[in-house]
FILUM-851727 format. One record per residue: x negated, y negated, z negated of N, C-alpha, C in turn; residue in one letter. Coordinates in steps of 0.02 Angstrom, whole numbers, plus 50000, padded with zeros to 5 digits. Example, Ala and Ser with C-alpha at 12.3 -4.5 7.8 and 13.67 -1.06 7.14 Angstrom:
493405028449610493855022549610493405016549610A;493585011249646493165005349643493554999849606S;
This chain:
448945557242699448485560342748448875562042810M;448515562642866448725564842927448445571842933I;448905576842940448725584042944448455585443013Q;447775586643016447455588343081447015594243072T;446905596743011446505602743000446845609443034K;446425612543072446735618443106447075617043172G;447165610443187447465608743252446975608043304L;447125608743367446665606743418446515599243420T;445965597343453445805590443461446355587443495G;446685590343548447275587243587447855586043542A;448005591243503448585590243456448485584943405Q;447885584543382447685579543332447685572643364S;447495571543427447535565243459448225563343459M;448665567343480449375564643489449685562843422L;449555566643370449835565343303449535559243272R;448895558043284448555551843259448775545643294V;448895545943360449175540443399449885538643372L;450285544143365450935542643340450905538743272A;450495541443227450495538443163450205531143164R;449835529743216449565522743225450035518243263M;450625520643273451165516743301451235516143379G;450855521043415450825521443487451425525043510V;451845521743548452455525043569452415527243644E;451925523943682451855525843753451165527143769K;451045532043812450405533643842450475533043917I;450135528343948450105527544022449505530944049F;449635535644096449115540544112449015541344186A;448385541744203448155543944271447535548344259S;447625554144236447105558244209446875563444262P;446355567444248446125573044286446245579644249G;445925584544277446035591544246445795592044178S;445375588344158445055589144090445575588244033E;446175585444056446645583444002447205589243987W;446995595944020447545601244014447675602843935S;447205601943887447395603043820447945598243797P;447945592143820448425587443797449085589043830V;449055590643895449715593043924450065599043889W;449625603243867449895608943834450155606843765E;449825602243730450095599343666450715595443676A;450805591943732451435588643747452035593243757L;451855598843779452435604143791452585608343729A;452255607243670452355610743612453055609243588E;453465614143573454135612743549454145610943473P;454635606943455454775605843382454355600643352G;453925597143391453555591643363453885584943379V;454085581643328454495575543336454045569243335E;454225564143366453885557543364453265556643401G;453185561143446452605560743492452665554643540M;452115552243561452175546343610452465548543671P;452835544343708453075545943777452495545843828Q;452455550843867451925551443915452185549143988Y;451905543644017452115541844086451575542144132L;451625546744181451145547444234451185541544283S;450585538944302450625532644341450255532744409T;449925538544419449645540144489449015536144504R;448785531844464448195527544479447955523944417H;447305524044401447015521544341447195514044332E;447205509944387447315502844380448075502144362E;448455506544386449175505844372449275507244293V;448915512444269448965514444201448745508744154A;448195505244171447935499644128448435493744139V;448635492644198449105487044209449705487644173G;450065493744175450645495244140450535494144064M;449945496344040449865495743969449825488343949A;449565484243991449455477243981450135473943981S;450575475444029451265472544032451615474543976G;451595481043955451965483243896451715479943832Y;451115479043822450865475843766451015468643759A;450995465243814451165458043818451975457143805K;452325462143828453065461343820453315463343751A;452885467743710453165470843647452725468443591T;452085467143603451595466143546451415472743516G;451605478443546451435485143519450835486843553K;450475492643520449875495343546450065501043591L;449835501043655449925506943704449305510743707P;449315516843725448725520843744448695522343821A;448125523543842448005525043913447515531343920V;447655535843965447285541543977447085541544052M;446435541444066446155541144130445645546844146I;445405547144205445015553244228444245551244224H;443905553044172443185553044160442875546544196T;442285547244221441885541544247442235538644309T;442435542844352442725540644415443365536144401V;443825538944356444385535244336444205528344299G;443675529044253443465523144217443285517244263S;442935519444325442755513944369443355510544397L;443895513944416444525511244438444785506744384H;444775508444321445095505244267444745498744244A;444065498344258443725492444233443995485744248T;444235485244305444535478344330445075476644281M;445565481444267446095480144220445905478844153G;445415482744132445155481644059444755475144051M;444375472944102444075466644098444595461144091R;445165461744131445675456644124445965456844050G;446095462844024446405463843960445885460443899A;445275461443909444835458643855444815450343865I;444875448443923444875440643931445555438043903R;446095441443912446725439143892446885441143818E;446445445343790446555447643719447185451743712Q;447265456643757447805461543757447565468043729V;447945470343673447695477143645447845483343686P;447465487643688447605494643711447055499143697M;447195505443683446625510643673446605514843731V;446055515643766445935518643826445525525143815V;445765530843841445425537443831445215539843900F;444605542043905444415545743962444165552743948S;444215557443995443955563943982443225564343996G;442945569843976442215570543988442075578243972E;441485580343996441175586943974440505586043946S;440395589543893439765589043861439375595943864I;439745601143887439455607943892439305610143958G;439595607644009439545609744083439585617144092Y;440025620544046440095627644055439605632244022G;439125628943994438595632843956438755634943884E;439295631443855439515633643790439985639443794D;440085642143734440665647143728441295643843731E;441825647143753442485644343752442675642543825G;443205638843836443475637543904442965633743940P;442895635744009442445633044051442765626844088D;442475620744082442815615044115442785615344189P;442305619044216442245619944291441665616344323G;441495618844378440825617044410440855609844437G;441455606544440441485599744470441135595244421Q;441095596944358440805591744314440045590844325W;439705596144341439005595544353438885592044421L;439265594044473439115591144540439445584644554G;439965582944526440355577244549440585572344501H;440745574344440441075569544395440695566344339L;440135568944327439705565744268439235560744290S;439095555844247438575550744255438155550144196N;437575548244203437075547144144437405542144096I;437495543744030437755539743982438525540443974G;438805544044023439505545144019439945539244029G;440615539844028441085534844043441055529543986P;440935530943924440905525943875440315520743886A;439785523143915439225518243928439415514443989K;439765517244038439905514544100440355508044090M;440835508144046441345502844041441185498043984V;440665498943947440585495143882440605487243889E;440445484743951440485477643958441185474843973Q;441675479643981442365477843997442855478643941T;442555480643881442985482143825442695479143758V;443125479243709442865476943642442345481643612K;442485487843621442155492943588442235499343623W;441655503043629441645509243674441255514443644S;441515520643642441145525943607441345532743636F;440855537043641440955543743669440905548743600G;441445551543585441475556143529440925561943538V;440495562443489439925567243500439985573043449N;440545573343414440635578643359441365579443343N;441575585443347442285586543337442535584543271K;442115584043218442315582243151442555575343150A;442315570943194442485564243190443035562143239I;443265566643275443745564643333444365561143303L;444775564243255445375560543231445215553243205P;444695553043166444585546443130444335541643187A;443975543743234443765539443292444325536743328T;444865540643339445475538243370445815532843328I;445805534143263446145529043216445745522643221Q;445105523043222444675517143223444745513243291R;444825516743346444925513443412445585509943407A;446085512343375446775508943373446695502943327C;446355503943271446265497443228445925492243257Q;445355494043297444975488643322445325485443380L;445735488943420446125485943474446605480743445A;446875481943390447375477143360447075472243316M;446425472743300446115467543260445935461143300A;445935455443268445845449243300445075448543315A;444905446343376445325445743430445575451843465P;446125452643478446385459243505446115460843575K;446085466543592445805468343660445765475943669G;445575478143730445525485343741444935488643708P;445075494743682444475499243661444485505443699T;443875509043695443785514143741443495520243708F;443765526143713443515532043682443495537843741V;442915540343747442865546043787442915552743749S;443305557543764443415563443728443205569443774L;442795573443752442575579543794443165584543794S;443185587943848443645593043856443565598743806M;442895599843783442715605243737443015603243671E;442945596843650443265595143585443975594743584H;444325594043642445025594143644445285601343638L;444925606343654445075613443643444905615043569F;444385612143543444145614143476444695613143420D;444605617443367445035616243303444705611243259K;445085606743235444815601743186444725604543116M;444245601843086444055605543019444265601942961I;444625596142966444835592642907445435588342925K;445855586542873446355581442881445995574242875D;446365569342901446085562942890446525557842849V;446255553842819446625548842777447085544142824P;447655542142802448035537442837447715530242832S;447745526442888447475520042888447945514842922V;447885509242911448355503842934447945498642975G;448315493342998447985488243040447825482442998F;447315478843007447135472942974447505467143006A;447895463542968448305458242995447845452543022P;448065449143070447645443243094447665438143043G;447085435443029446995430342982447175423443003A;447525419742961447685412742975447075408942971T;447085403743009446465399243008446355396342939A;445695394642922445535392242858445955386042837D;446235386242778446675381042754446355374042752P;445685373742740445365367242742445325364642813K;445175369342861445165367342934445875365042952G;446405368742935447055366542952447265359942923I;446985358242863447095351442837446765346442872E;446155348042898445735343342934446055341843003E;446285347143033446665346743101447265342643091L;447655343743044448275339743028448095332043020A;447575330742981447355324142974447175320443044K;446815324443079446585321943144447185320543188L;447695325043196448225323943242448675318643214L;448815318943148449265313643122448985306343128A;448305305743125448005299543127447845297243198G;447975300943250447795299743315448315294643347A;448125290143388448585285843423448885289243484K;448415293843518448645296743578448385304643576N;448715308643533448555315843530448835319343589P;448445324143612448705328743671448525336043652V;449005340343662448905347543648448895351143718I;448355354543728448305358643789448325365943771V;448755369543806448925376543790448885381343849T;448755387743840448695392143900449025398643876E;448885401543813449135408043795449365407943724D;449615402143699449885402143631450585404843627S;450915405743682451635407943677451745415043676G;451365419343638451435426443643452105428343600R;452265424543554452865425543513453355419943513T;453945421043508454425415943508454335410543454A;454165412943393454045408943338453435403743353K;452915406243387452355401543410452625395943448S;453075398143495453325392643541453735387643502V;454175390143454454615385743414454175381243371H;453685384243342453175379543298452845374043340C;452665376043396452315371143442452785365143463L;453425367243474453895362443491453985357143433V;454115360243371454165355943311453525351443301E;452945353843310452355350043302452325344643352I;452465346343418452475340843469452965335643453A;453595337643435454105332743423453925328243363E;453635331143311453495327743252452925322543271L;452425324443310451885319843329452095315043383L;452605317043423452785312843481452205313043536G;451995319343547451375319243592451455323643651C;451035322543700451015326543758450785333843748V;451145338743779450935345343786450845347343853V;450245349743872450095351643945449835358743944V;450085362343996449835369044004449315368744061E;448875373844063448385374244118448715377844179T;448435376844234448675380744292448575388044286R;448185390644240448135397844232448485400744172S;448985396244148449315399144092449625405644103T;449535410244048449745417144054450425418544016G;450685413443980451305414643946451705408243949A;452355409043926452745402743924452665399643852L;452235394443851451975392243784452425385943758N;452785383143804453165377243786453725376343839F;454385375243811454925375143863454755369843922P;454785372843980454565368544034455015362244055R;455615362044029456045356544039456035351443977T;455625353143927455615348643870455305342143891H;455575336643869455305330243888454575328843872P;454285333043823453545331843809453165336843851L;453385341243890453015345043930452755341443988H;452085340443996451795335744043451455339444097S;451665345244122451405348044180450815352744167G;450385353644221449875358244222449225356144245Y;449095349344231448475346244250448155343044187D;447795346744147447495343744088447095337644098P;446705337544152446285331544167446725325244167R;447235325344201447755319744213448065318044149K;448295322844110448635321544047448195319443992A;447575321143997447095318843936446805312243945L;446975308443999446695301744007446935297643952A;446455294743914446625289943856446745293743796G;446705300343789446795303743726446215302443678A;446405301743615445925301143561445855307143520D;446335311843528446295318243493446575323643537A;446205329243546446385334543591446345341143555I;446915345043554446935351343524446975356443577L;446485360543588446465366043638446725372443596L;447315374143617447695379243581447685385943625L;447275390843609447255397043644447165396043723A;446575392343735446405390543804445745393643820V;445715396543881445025398543903444645393143938I;444945389843987444585384644021445015378644040A;445055373844001445555368644005445395363744065P;444725362944077444565358144131443835360144159W;443605357344213443025359344245442695352544271H;442005352144263441555356844225441685356144153P;441475361244115441645361144047441365355844003A;440755353644021440435348143981440715340943989S;441185340544042441425333844055442105333644025A;442205331043960442815330843926443215324743958T;443795326143984444125320944022444265314043983P;444315314243919444315307943884443705307543838S;443205303843862442525304243835442495302843756P;442935298443729442885296543657443395300543618N;443655305943644444115309743605443785314843558A;444115316243503443875321643456444245327943478T;443835333043491444165339043515444165344843462V;444745348043450444845353643407445075359143447A;444815365743425445015371643457445305376343404I;445855379543421446205384743380446315390743423L;446065396443404446115402443440445905408243396D;446075414143417445805420343383445085421243401E;444875418843459444185419443482444005412543513N;443905407443471443855400843497443245399343534P;442645402543525442095401943561441965406643613L;442475411143632442435415843684441765419743689R;441675423743642441015427243642440935432043698H;441485433943737441515438043795441245434643857D;441195428443851441025424143915440265421943911M;439885422443965439225421043966439045413443953P;439555408543969439405401843962440065398543939Y;440025394243888440565390343863440345383643839Y;440405378543879440105372143865440585366643847G;441135368643811441655363843797441505360843730Y;441705354243728441575350643663442045353943606Q;441785354443544442205357343494441965353843427A;442275348643412442135344943350442415347943293D;442955351943299443245356243248443445362243280L;443235368143250443355374843283443685378943229C;444265381543241444645385543198444805392043226L;444625397443189444785404243209445365407043166T;445885408643208446465411043176447005413943215G;447445417843189447975420443226448495414943239E;448715414243298449065408743327449715407143288I;450135411843283450815410343248450755408043180E;450405411543136450365409543069449995402943059S;449485402143103449095395543095449495389643112S;449925390343168450385385043191450895383743129L;451115388943099451585387743046451265383942987E;450665385242974450315381542917450135374442945Q;449995374243009449835367043036450515362343035L;451045365443050451665361843048451805359442977L;451705364342930451855362342859451415356742840A;450785356942861450315351342842450505344942872A;450695345442933450905339042967451535335642935L;452015340042915452635336942883452485332642822K;451925334642791451775330542727451415324342748S;451225323542811450845317642833451185312742881K;451655315742918452035312042969452745311342954V;452985305342957453695304042944454085305443009S;454635309142997455085310843055455435304243085A;455425299443046455825292843065455255287643092S;454655289643102454175284843126454415282443194D;454535275743200454805273043260454225272743314S;453615271343299453125271243349453035278143386S;453085283243348453055290043374453645291343420R;454275289643397454835290743436454805286443504K;454565280643503454465276743557454025279843609Q;453425282743580452965285843627453265291843656R;453655295843617453955302143644454465300143696A;454855294943689455315292543744454925290843805E;454405287243797454005285243858453715291143897E;453435295743860453195302443885453785306243917I;454375306343885454905309743913455165307043984G;455195300443984455385297144048454925298544104K;454275298644091453785299544140453835307244164K;453915311944113453895318444131454595320544173N;455115317644151455775318944181455725316044257N;455425310844264455315307844334454915312544375A;454435314944346453975319544379454285325844402Q;454685328544359455065334544374455615333544429R;455845327844427456385325544476456025325544544K;455395322144541455025321344607454885328444636A;454655333344587454555339544612455135342944648W;455735342144618456315344744647456505341944716R;456445335544715456605331744778456105333544834D;455485334844814454945336744859455165343744889E;455425348544851455605354744876456215354444915A;456715350644896457365349844930457215346745002L;456745342645010456585339545072456295344945122A;456125350745096455855355545137456355360945158L;456995359345146457585364845153457595366945221A;457475362845270457575365045340456905367045375D;456365366945336455735367545373455585375145382Q;455435377045445455315383945465454675384145510K;454175388445493454125392845435454175389245370P;454365392945322454505390145254453915387945213M;454005383245167453525380545122453555384145054D;453015385145022453035387944955453535384844909T;453495377844909453895374444859454625375544865R;454875375844926455595377444941455775384144917W;455345388944930455475395944909455525396744833V;455015393644801455015394244728455625390744693A;455835384944725456395381244705457015385844706H;457125389144770457685392944783457725399044738E;457175402544725457155408344683457355406244614I;457145400644589457225398144521457975396944510S;458345396044564459055393944559459485400244548Q;459265406144565459615412344558459355417144512V;458775415544476458525420544428459025421144369L;459175427044352459635428044293459315424844230P;459755422944182459565420644122459095424844082A;459165431244087458775435444046458155438644093D;458055435644152457445437944192456805437544158A;456375442544176455675442144154455235442144214M;454795437544214454385436244281453655437944267V;453315441444311452635442544314452355439244375V;451815435444366451505431244426450845433944444E;450685435744503450075437644527449935433544596E;449785427444589449715423344653449045419044637T;448835415944691448325410944682448555404244715I;448695404444778448915398844816449575396244789T;450015400344766450725398844755450845397444674H;450315398344639450395398444565450695391644536R;450445386244559450685379644537451435378544549L;451615380344611452375379544629452825384044585A;452545389844571452945394744525452995391244454I;452485388844429452505385344364452965379544366H;452965375444417453375369444421454135370944429R;454245375944472454975376944487455345382244445Y;454945386944418455255392144371455285389444304F;455685383844296455725380344231456265382344183D;456685387344206457225389244167457035395644124G;456445397944124456265404344092456235402944014L;456435408043980456365407743901455715410743877K;455555408443816454935411743784454955419243786P;454365422343797454355429143804454595432443868G;454695428043922454945430543986454455428644042S;453875426744030453425425444085452695428144070F;452335431244120451725434544103451285433444166F;450645431944155450205432444206450065439644227A;449905441144285449735447544316449055448444334G;448645443644325447955444044343447525438544302C;446915440844289446415435844262445765436844295V;445655432644348444995433044379444925438444432G;445405442944431445375448344485446095449944500G;446145452144565446845454144589446895462044585L;447535464444582447655471144589448065474344529G;448265470144485448695473244425449345469744417T;449545465544465450205461844447450775466544461G;450755470844510451365475344513451365479944453L;450835482744431450765486744374451015483244310S;450755477544301450995473844243451735472844243T;452055471544295452775471144299453115477644283A;452785483244307453075489544289452995491344212L;452495489044186452415489344112452875485244073G;453035479244099453515474944064454215478244067V;454345481244125454995484944138455055490644093K;454475494244081454545499744034454695498343967S;454585491743946454745489543879455445486243876A;455685484943933456355481143938456765484043994N;456985489843987457355493444041458025490144061S;458275486644017458965483344030458905476944062K;458295474144063458255467444089457965466944155R;458135462344200457845461844271457125459244268P;456685462544296455975461044301455805459044375V;455485453444380455355451144449454575449944449V;454225452644500453545450944512453455446544573C;453205441244563453015436444617452335437344635V;452205438444698451495440244715451325437544787I;450725435944800450495433744864450355439744907G;450365439144973450265445045014449535446945005D;449095442344993448395444144985448285447844919G;448645446144868448615449744803448925456644807S;449465457044852449795463844862449335468944890F;448935466544937448485471244966447885473344920N;447825470644866447355473344814447715478044767Y;448345477944760448755482444713448835489244743D;448795494644703448905501244725449695502144729P;449975499044781450705499244786451015505744790A;450785511044827451165517144827451155520444759P;450625519744724450645522644652451145519144606A;451175512444610451645508344575452375510244591V;452565510044653453215511244676453455518444662Y;452935523344667453105530144655453245531144580G;452845527944537452925528744469453625524844447A;453725519344479454385515944465454975520844484A;454945524244539455465528544561455515534744513Q;454945537144496454885542944454455165542644383E;455035536244358455245535144291455845530844285H;456145529444343456795524744343456665518244313N;456155514644337456005508344312456015503344374L;456595502144394456615497844457456465490244440P;456115486644485455985479844477455945476444549F;455995470144548456015466644612455345463644622L;455065465044685454445461544702454645456244757T;454385449644744454575444444789453835442344816V;453715443944878453095442044911453085435344941M;452615431144921452475425044957451965426045011F;452205426845068451785429345127451585424045175N;451015421445166450745416445210450235419745256N;450205426345260449835430245310449075428645310Q;448795427745251448155426945243447885424945177G;447255423245175446915420945113446695413645117Y;447135409745091446975401845092446275400445062L;446115404545011445445403544971444895403845020S;444985407845074444415408945122444305401845168Q;444815398145167444855391745204444665385445166K;444915385745103444865379445065444145377045046S;443735381645042443015379145021442645376545079G;442775378345137442375375745198442405368945205I;443015365645210443075358445222442745354245163P;442765357245104442455353945045441725353845049K;441395359745070440695359845071440385357445138Y;440785358945191440535357645257441035354245298Y;441225347545282441775343945310441645342345385P;441005342345405440875341645480440535347445505E;440615353145472440325359445500440685362945554G;440405367945575440595371745635441285374645626W;441385377445569442015380545550442615375645558A;442525369445532443055364445534443165362245606V;442615361145643442675358645711442995363745753K;442845369845744443125374845790443775378145767S;443955376545703444505379945669444405387145662K;443795389645653443675396645645443395397545575N;443915400145539443785401745462443755409145453F;443205411445443443095419145432443495421645376S;443825427645384444155431045331444785428045310G;445075423845351445655419345330446335423345342L;446325427445395447025430545411447095437445388H;447705439345375447885446145364448325447945428I;448055450445479448345451045544448125457545576A;448575460545615449305458345621449655459445557P;450145455345543450475455245478450935461945474C;450845465745422451225472245415451965470245403P;452395475045416453085474345398453155477745327E;452975473245277452955475745207453625478545181Y;454135475945208454845478145181454895485545196A;454575488045241454625495245262454355499845208Q;453835497545177453435501445131453895504445077I;454285499745052454715501344991455265506745006I;455375507345074455935512245091455695519245084K;455015520645081454745526745072454925529244996A;455075525044955455245526444883455945525144871F;456405526144919457125525044912457275518444886D;456885513544908456995506344885457325502244935G;457395495844918457765490844962457225485844981Y;457155485145049456685480445076457005476245120G;456705469545127456995464545171456495459345190E;456435457445250456025452045271456465445945282K;456195440245253456545434245250456175428545284V;456515426245338456145420845381456535414545381E;457165414445370457645408845370457635405545299D;457545398645295457505395445231458155395845197P;458715396245234459395396345203459605403045176G;459165408345183459305414945169458975416845098E;458505412745074458105414345020458495416444959V;458985412244941459375413744881459815420244890R;460115420644946460535426744960460095433444956K;459465432444987459025438644985458845440544914A;458725435344871458535436944805459075440044769V;459705437544783460315440644750460385447744771E;460275449344837460335456344862459755460344826R;459185457244824458645461444791458825463144718G;459085458244680459295459044613459875464444604L;460305464444654460875469344653460615476344660R;460105476844705459765483544719459445486144657A;459085481744621458735483444559459285485644505V;459765481544500460285483344455460635489844466A;460625492144529460885498444553460385504544548G;459745502544523459265508044512458765508644566G;458745503944616458215504544667457675499344654Q;457035501044664456505496544669456585492244735V;456395485644731456565481644792455965476944807A;455915475344873455385470844892455655465944941L;455545459644932455695454244979455075451545010L;455015452345073454415449345108454605442745139D;454465437045100454655430545120454135427145160I;454225425845225453755423345270453715416045263R;453135413745246452965406245232452545403945295L;452415397345291451975394245342451275397645340K;451075400445395450425404145399449835399645377P;449315402845347448775399445315448415393945360V;448425395645426448045391745468448435384945481E;449095384845467449485378745473449515374645410Q;449265377345354449315374245291448815368745284I;449025362645260448605357045245448525357045172V;447895356945147447785357245074448125351145043E;448435352644983448785347344942448395345844880R;447845347944872447415346644810447695350444755G;448045356644765448315359744706447875365144681E;447265366244708446845371544690446475370144625G;
């Protein structure tokens, strides 16, 4: 049992979270949380979660996401009622799409000062409340949302929110807690509960998938988010080597799913890699190609393996699925590997030959990418490819990278090829504004390792940078921001020539919304937080600047490098979008 009888709702909340394994609370709350702050100050209570103030709701959710991705543990988030919930929805939407667990709490008032007991204040009636409350407001951006409506169920509801967040498919859950219930005394203890382990895919389905892959002449594996654990990566490597098959990541890959210098790693263009495939395994992939209904290899058999294979959170999903397996990735891959070992001979000469041919092709492609970058060494203003190449040459072996870019993403994937499993994380899914916060969350879980956030200047303008850098300074969580600054939004330009090749915008070179001008001196921002900032314009200075930034971080300073690239109006599209 968890002893909650006679404790306040706030005391019970903290004790229940601790028993559910929550070690950190990322918070940007309002005045309704004073009972929790009082409970945190209570002496002699051991094992309570660490409370980290983050100064902005999007930062709180982004930090929780980065922490969960980096550790696999469940974080909690505290935010400010309906107004804070609106700030948090963008991050929560990303978390549900990425299947990242967290339990999010918002404050609320249900008495508006009309009940006996502490008065929450007049602001609730006039400014803070909305019809349906915060739980109703956010329900489309989380797995499960509930406003506690009776003090008797408060502790058990917190338990349930934690369980549901960690249950497959993982994702954010949301609970609104009234200030009145946080003051109230609980009337009973609650039973201890545990988490339901993720289920391995159906054994018959695993056997069918193994037969499909073993019998295929040209199998291809497409992956996007299967590399959440090191064991998942190792299993996939063994599977690919046993089959002698292509593994391709998507451009939107959110984890390091397969070693990027491995001979069987075939880049980030599934459409190209799937040409001629007779069996396709979509492994933890949201959107492998577009349009969904146009399978790149028309005669292929398509299998899907994921915790949420049919993506019930998406309004449309038109992908071919001849075999659909629901299962936790790591254990399912272990079972698939075991099944394949009984069907595929490790000495099969035809598979070895195929693997050698794939390896030669992929190694040649990687060399071509490097040569392409090196050819840009003297170009000024700088090209993204050169910058990505140079950064990759000086990243420490234990570096952890968070990426929030659009235009530069493919170059980062191609050139950041020395990263190890568990050291790369996406900082956005469909929306910008959480990359810096995700990096801060990763750092909170890995205080001894260097964390680098690579971000576009357009993305940076969506992030609540003062709150992030302030929290980094307050909690001694220094990390390096490397800004790919092309002084605009290339996405504002790229669609016009496609849809209106002979239109007025192309003829006059007048692309609305393209520029971020005048370009700010971003390196000055970080100095307000006792950080290290530097603007980099010379291509020969990129490596040295990254080394200086990393030294500053190692010395306890948050750091920002503003790397000036070729401006958007000068960029010729290379078909990388």
